[in-house]
C-alpha positions as CSV (number, residue, x, y, z in Angstrom):
1,M,-116.6,39.6,1.9
2,V,-113.5,41.9,1.6
3,K,-114.7,45.7,1.5
4,R,-113.2,47.6,-1.7
5,R,-111.3,50.4,-1.1
6,R,-112.6,53.9,-3.0
7,L,-109.8,55.4,-5.0
8,E,-109.5,59.0,-4.7
9,A,-107.2,61.4,-6.9
10,P,-104.0,62.7,-4.9
11,S,-104.5,66.3,-3.7
12,R,-101.9,69.1,-4.9
13,A,-100.2,68.7,-1.8
14,D,-99.8,65.3,-1.9
15,L,-98.3,65.4,-5.4
16,S,-95.6,68.3,-4.1
17,K,-95.0,65.6,-1.4
18,I,-94.2,63.0,-3.9
19,E,-92.4,65.1,-6.0
20,E,-90.3,66.4,-3.2
21,E,-89.7,62.6,-2.1
22,F,-88.6,61.4,-5.6
23,R,-86.0,64.2,-6.0
24,D,-84.7,63.2,-2.5
25,E,-84.4,59.6,-4.1
26,T,-82.5,60.6,-6.9
27,S,-80.4,63.7,-5.7
28,L,-76.9,63.3,-6.2
29,R,-76.4,65.5,-3.4
30,G,-76.0,63.9,0.0
31,A,-76.8,60.2,0.2
32,P,-75.9,57.7,-2.6
33,V,-78.3,57.5,-5.2
34,R,-80.4,54.2,-5.2
35,G,-80.8,52.1,-8.3
36,I,-78.3,54.2,-10.2
37,A,-75.1,52.9,-11.6
38,P,-71.9,54.6,-10.3
39,I,-70.6,55.7,-13.8
40,A,-74.3,57.0,-14.4
41,A,-74.3,59.3,-11.3
42,V,-70.8,60.4,-12.1
43,A,-71.9,61.6,-15.5
44,A,-75.3,62.7,-14.6
45,E,-73.5,64.8,-11.7
46,S,-71.0,66.7,-14.2
47,A,-73.8,67.2,-16.8
48,S,-76.0,69.0,-13.6
49,E,-72.9,71.2,-12.6
50,G,-71.9,72.0,-16.4
51,H,-73.4,74.8,-18.3
52,A,-74.7,73.8,-22.0
53,E,-73.0,76.1,-24.7
54,S,-75.1,78.6,-26.7
55,V,-74.9,78.4,-30.3
56,D,-72.9,81.4,-30.9
57,Q,-70.4,80.1,-28.5
58,R,-70.3,76.6,-30.4
59,A,-69.9,78.6,-33.5
60,A,-67.3,80.7,-32.1
61,R,-65.1,77.5,-30.8
62,A,-65.5,76.1,-34.2
63,R,-64.2,79.1,-35.7
64,T,-61.2,79.1,-33.6
65,E,-60.4,75.4,-34.3
66,A,-60.6,75.8,-37.9
67,D,-58.1,79.0,-37.5
68,A,-55.8,77.0,-35.6
69,A,-55.5,74.2,-38.3
70,R,-55.1,76.7,-41.0
71,F,-52.3,78.3,-39.3
72,H,-50.6,75.2,-38.2
73,A,-50.9,74.0,-42.1
74,A,-49.6,77.4,-43.3
75,Q,-46.4,77.1,-41.0
76,A,-45.7,73.8,-42.2
77,S,-46.0,74.8,-45.5
78,G,-43.3,77.6,-45.1
79,L,-46.2,80.3,-45.7
80,L,-46.0,82.4,-42.9
81,I,-43.6,85.6,-42.3
82,A,-42.0,85.4,-38.8
83,E,-39.5,88.0,-37.2
84,L,-36.4,86.8,-36.7
85,P,-33.4,88.1,-35.2
86,T,-30.5,88.5,-37.7
87,E,-27.8,87.1,-35.5
88,A,-29.8,83.5,-35.5
89,I,-29.5,83.6,-39.2
90,D,-26.4,81.8,-41.0
91,E,-25.9,83.5,-44.5
92,G,-22.8,80.6,-44.8
93,A,-24.8,77.7,-44.2
94,M,-24.9,77.0,-48.1
95,M,-22.3,78.3,-50.4
96,R,-23.8,81.3,-52.3
97,D,-23.7,81.5,-56.0
98,R,-23.1,85.2,-56.3
99,M,-19.3,86.2,-56.1
100,V,-19.7,90.1,-56.3
101,I,-22.0,92.5,-54.7
102,D,-22.2,95.9,-56.6
103,E,-21.6,98.3,-53.7
104,E,-23.6,101.2,-55.3
105,A,-26.7,99.0,-55.5
106,Q,-26.2,97.9,-52.1
107,Q,-26.1,101.5,-50.9
108,E,-29.5,102.0,-53.3
109,L,-30.6,99.0,-50.9
110,R,-30.0,100.1,-47.3
111,A,-31.2,103.7,-48.4
112,S,-34.4,102.2,-49.5
113,I,-34.7,100.1,-46.5
114,A,-34.0,103.1,-44.1
115,A,-36.8,105.3,-45.8
116,S,-39.6,102.5,-46.6
117,G,-38.5,99.4,-44.9
118,M,-38.1,95.8,-46.3
119,R,-40.8,95.1,-48.2
120,L,-39.8,91.6,-49.3
121,P,-38.8,89.1,-46.6
122,I,-36.1,86.8,-46.7
123,E,-36.0,83.1,-47.1
124,V,-34.5,80.8,-44.5
125,F,-34.6,77.3,-43.2
126,E,-34.2,76.0,-39.8
127,I,-31.2,74.0,-39.0
128,E,-31.1,71.2,-36.3
129,T,-29.1,72.6,-33.4
130,D,-29.7,69.7,-30.6
131,G,-31.6,71.7,-28.1
132,R,-30.0,74.8,-28.5
133,A,-31.3,78.5,-29.7
134,A,-32.9,78.0,-33.0
135,R,-30.8,78.9,-35.8
136,Y,-31.4,79.4,-39.6
137,G,-29.8,78.7,-43.0
138,L,-30.1,81.8,-45.5
139,L,-31.7,80.4,-48.5
140,S,-32.6,83.8,-50.3
141,G,-31.8,87.2,-49.6
142,Y,-28.7,87.7,-48.9
143,R,-28.2,91.5,-50.0
144,R,-31.3,92.3,-47.9
145,L,-30.0,90.5,-45.0
146,H,-26.6,92.4,-45.6
147,A,-28.2,95.8,-45.8
148,V,-30.3,95.5,-42.8
149,R,-27.2,94.3,-40.6
150,A,-25.5,97.4,-41.9
151,Q,-28.3,99.5,-41.0
152,A,-28.0,98.0,-37.6
153,E,-24.3,99.0,-37.3
154,L,-25.0,102.3,-38.6
155,T,-27.8,103.8,-36.3
156,E,-28.0,101.1,-33.7
157,S,-31.3,101.1,-33.5
158,E,-33.4,97.9,-32.2
159,K,-35.6,97.5,-35.2
160,Y,-32.6,96.3,-37.3
161,T,-31.6,93.4,-34.9
162,R,-34.8,91.5,-36.2
163,I,-35.5,91.0,-40.2
164,R,-38.7,89.4,-41.7
165,A,-38.3,85.9,-43.2
166,I,-40.5,83.1,-44.3
167,V,-39.2,80.0,-42.6
168,R,-39.5,77.2,-45.4
169,P,-39.8,73.8,-44.3
170,R,-36.4,71.6,-44.4
171,T,-35.6,70.4,-48.0
172,D,-33.0,68.4,-49.6
173,V,-29.9,70.4,-50.4
174,D,-30.4,69.9,-53.9
175,A,-33.4,71.8,-53.9
176,A,-32.4,74.5,-51.7
177,Y,-29.8,75.0,-54.3
178,V,-32.2,75.1,-56.8
179,S,-34.2,77.6,-55.1
180,M,-31.3,80.0,-54.8
181,V,-30.1,80.0,-58.1
182,E,-33.9,80.4,-59.6
183,E,-34.3,83.4,-57.2
184,N,-30.8,85.3,-58.0
185,E,-31.6,84.4,-62.1
186,V,-35.0,86.3,-61.7
187,R,-33.6,89.0,-59.7
188,A,-30.1,90.0,-60.8
189,E,-28.9,87.5,-63.4
190,L,-25.7,85.5,-62.6
191,S,-22.6,86.0,-64.6
192,H,-21.3,83.0,-66.6
193,F,-18.8,82.5,-64.4
194,E,-21.1,82.5,-61.1
195,R,-23.3,79.8,-62.8
196,G,-20.5,77.2,-63.5
197,R,-18.9,78.0,-60.2
198,I,-22.1,77.2,-58.2
199,A,-22.3,74.0,-60.3
200,V,-19.2,72.6,-59.4
201,I,-19.3,73.5,-55.7
202,A,-23.1,72.1,-55.5
203,A,-21.6,69.0,-56.8
204,K,-18.6,68.8,-54.6
205,Q,-20.8,69.5,-51.6
206,G,-22.9,66.3,-52.4
207,A,-26.0,67.9,-53.6
208,F,-25.6,66.2,-57.1
209,S,-23.6,63.2,-58.4
210,N,-21.2,65.5,-60.7
211,T,-21.2,68.7,-62.4
212,E,-23.2,67.6,-65.3
213,A,-26.2,67.0,-63.2
214,A,-25.9,70.1,-61.5
215,V,-26.2,72.0,-64.4
216,D,-29.0,69.9,-65.9
217,K,-31.0,70.7,-62.6
218,L,-29.8,74.0,-61.4
219,F,-30.7,75.3,-65.0
220,A,-33.1,73.2,-66.1
221,T,-35.3,75.6,-67.8
222,G,-32.4,77.1,-69.5
223,S,-31.8,76.3,-73.3
224,K,-29.3,73.6,-74.4
225,A,-27.2,76.0,-75.4
226,K,-27.0,78.0,-72.0
227,R,-26.2,74.9,-70.2
228,S,-23.1,74.2,-72.6
229,K,-21.9,77.6,-71.6
230,V,-22.5,76.8,-68.1
231,R,-20.8,73.6,-68.6
232,S,-17.7,75.5,-70.0
233,F,-17.2,77.7,-67.3
234,A,-17.8,75.2,-64.9
235,L,-14.7,74.0,-66.6
236,V,-12.8,77.1,-66.2
237,F,-13.7,77.2,-62.3
238,E,-12.5,73.8,-61.9
239,E,-9.0,73.9,-63.6
240,L,-8.0,77.9,-63.3
241,G,-10.7,78.9,-60.8
242,D,-7.9,79.3,-57.9
243,M,-5.7,81.1,-59.9
244,L,-7.9,83.8,-61.5
245,A,-8.3,87.4,-59.6
246,F,-10.5,88.4,-61.9
247,P,-12.9,85.7,-63.3
248,E,-15.8,88.1,-63.4
249,G,-13.9,90.2,-66.1
250,L,-14.3,86.9,-68.4
251,T,-16.9,87.5,-71.4
252,E,-18.5,84.9,-72.8
253,K,-16.1,84.6,-75.6
254,R,-13.2,84.5,-73.5
255,G,-14.7,82.1,-71.1
256,L,-15.6,79.7,-74.1
257,R,-11.9,80.0,-75.5
258,L,-10.2,79.1,-72.5
259,A,-12.6,76.0,-72.1
260,A,-12.0,75.1,-75.4
261,A,-8.2,75.4,-74.7
262,L,-8.6,73.4,-71.5
263,R,-10.4,70.4,-73.3
264,A,-7.4,70.5,-75.5
265,G,-5.2,69.7,-72.5
266,A,-3.7,73.0,-72.1
267,E,-4.0,73.6,-68.5
268,A,-0.6,73.4,-67.4
269,K,0.5,76.2,-70.0
270,L,-2.6,78.7,-68.8
271,R,-1.9,78.0,-65.2
272,E,2.2,78.7,-66.2
273,A,1.0,81.8,-67.8
274,L,-1.4,83.1,-64.8
275,S,1.7,82.6,-62.2
276,H,4.0,85.1,-64.3
277,R,2.8,88.0,-62.3
278,P,0.1,89.2,-60.3
279,A,-2.7,91.3,-62.8
280,S,-3.7,94.4,-61.8
281,D,-7.0,94.0,-63.3
282,A,-9.6,91.9,-65.5
283,E,-7.6,93.3,-68.8
284,A,-4.2,92.5,-67.3
285,E,-5.3,89.3,-66.5
286,W,-6.6,88.4,-70.2
287,A,-3.2,90.0,-71.3
288,L,-1.3,87.4,-69.6
289,L,-3.5,84.4,-71.0
290,E,-4.3,85.4,-74.8
291,P,-0.8,84.7,-76.1
292,E,-1.0,81.2,-74.6
293,L,-4.6,80.7,-76.3
294,A,-3.1,82.2,-79.4
295,E,-0.5,79.3,-79.7
296,I,-3.1,76.8,-78.7
297,E,-5.6,77.8,-81.5
298,K,-2.6,77.7,-84.0
299,G,-2.0,73.8,-83.4
300,P,-3.3,70.6,-84.7
301,R,-7.0,70.1,-83.7
302,N,-7.5,66.9,-81.9
303,P,-8.9,64.1,-84.2
304,S,-11.3,62.6,-81.3
305,R,-13.2,66.1,-81.1
306,G,-14.2,65.6,-85.0
307,G,-13.4,68.0,-87.7
308,R,-11.0,68.7,-90.2
309,P,-7.2,68.5,-88.7
310,R,-5.7,72.2,-89.5
311,T,-2.2,72.7,-90.8
312,R,-0.2,75.4,-88.8
313,S,-0.1,77.2,-92.2
314,E,-3.8,78.3,-91.7
315,S,-4.8,81.4,-90.1
316,L,-7.4,81.6,-87.5
317,G,-9.7,84.3,-86.3
318,W,-10.7,87.4,-88.2
319,I,-9.3,86.8,-91.8
320,D,-10.8,90.4,-93.1
321,D,-13.9,92.3,-91.8
322,K,-16.3,89.6,-93.0
323,T,-14.5,86.5,-92.7
324,I,-13.8,84.3,-89.6
325,R,-12.1,80.8,-89.5
326,T,-12.5,79.0,-86.2
327,S,-10.1,76.6,-84.7
328,G,-12.6,73.7,-85.4
329,G,-12.1,74.1,-89.1
330,I,-15.2,76.0,-89.9
331,T,-15.3,79.5,-92.0
332,I,-18.2,82.1,-91.1
333,R,-18.7,84.8,-93.7
334,R,-21.4,87.5,-93.4
335,G,-23.0,89.6,-96.0
336,Q,-26.1,91.7,-96.4
337,D,-28.7,91.9,-99.3
338,S,-31.7,94.1,-99.7
339,T,-33.8,91.7,-97.2
340,G,-31.2,91.8,-94.2
341,H,-28.1,90.5,-93.0
342,V,-26.8,86.8,-93.9
343,L,-24.3,84.5,-92.4
344,R,-22.7,81.6,-94.5
345,F,-20.9,78.9,-92.7
346,E,-18.7,76.5,-94.6
347,G,-16.6,73.3,-93.7
348,K,-16.5,69.8,-93.5
349,A,-17.2,70.1,-89.5
350,M,-20.5,71.8,-90.0
351,D,-23.4,69.1,-90.0
352,A,-27.0,69.2,-88.8
353,D,-26.5,68.9,-85.3
354,L,-23.9,71.6,-85.0
355,M,-26.2,74.1,-86.9
356,D,-29.3,73.3,-84.6
357,S,-27.0,73.9,-81.6
358,L,-25.7,77.1,-83.3
359,M,-29.3,78.2,-84.1
360,A,-30.3,77.8,-80.7
361,E,-27.3,80.0,-79.0
362,I,-28.3,82.6,-81.9
363,Q,-32.1,82.3,-80.5
364,V,-30.7,82.8,-77.0
365,L,-28.8,86.1,-77.8
366,L,-31.6,87.7,-79.8
367,E,-34.1,87.0,-76.9
368,K,-32.1,88.8,-74.5
369,P,-33.6,91.8,-73.4
């Protein structure tokens, strides 16, 4: 009979020895581990050598990653202000809508920048440069950019060689023109001629299919009457822009008279009038045009444009201090009663559509500040 062996609990020394042997068996330092797959061994060794992040460290890392994501999103949306070298900005990347800069206002702007810095950044868009140094096209801030450059020339200070700018995402050229016009309309209203000019230029540069489309898109928030005036001045720019030395001197009334004459086919006569002698100022230039316009307006109306044909015996313009007769066969009389002023329009050419258009134009005039 086999003698049974008595089982005894291991002593503390025995347990320590067993643990030591176990650690040696599973140790990743020295001899290869028996019974553990290689990939598990590598993972175990990496974990044993790494240091676990604390809760605060993990929170800080998460905040940093979130801030980086927000930064990149803002940069992609054109919401960040950067400091750019003024020499890297091309103000001619887009044809500007404003033709004349008031020198007195420009001097005031330079003085303000010298005293308080430039509070409002310009807007630019990045131009593709085939790997060369970054270049930017000016979207808005033409006057501010020129004021900073003038300060740099005057003071030779390093701080005026850079300018704060918002780098907008690359957009279609039509959207860029719309942004430029909107910015200038808000800050300093464009003249009638400037509006017509930029509509023609934008269309010719391919931003819009034609001038009509350019006017509708660039001045989409304007009234129907305003867009009609822009189209009239666009016609003046197209047919006489190369000969007018003082186009900014054209008032609304004068520009509309020119447009009406051009639509009647008077381009050759008006160009001939402008070529007689150089004008010294806007009034002298208008003096060259006005006699021709008066002759044209006395002529018979083009039947294709509606209305009653006139005879040469009919006088036009102011008949007396209360009456105007237009080239379209409409007589306008003004009066006054106890409740206010009254305008009366007479003539077969007056219809409901023309009256609606006229009411819209009167509204625009009365709403101007």
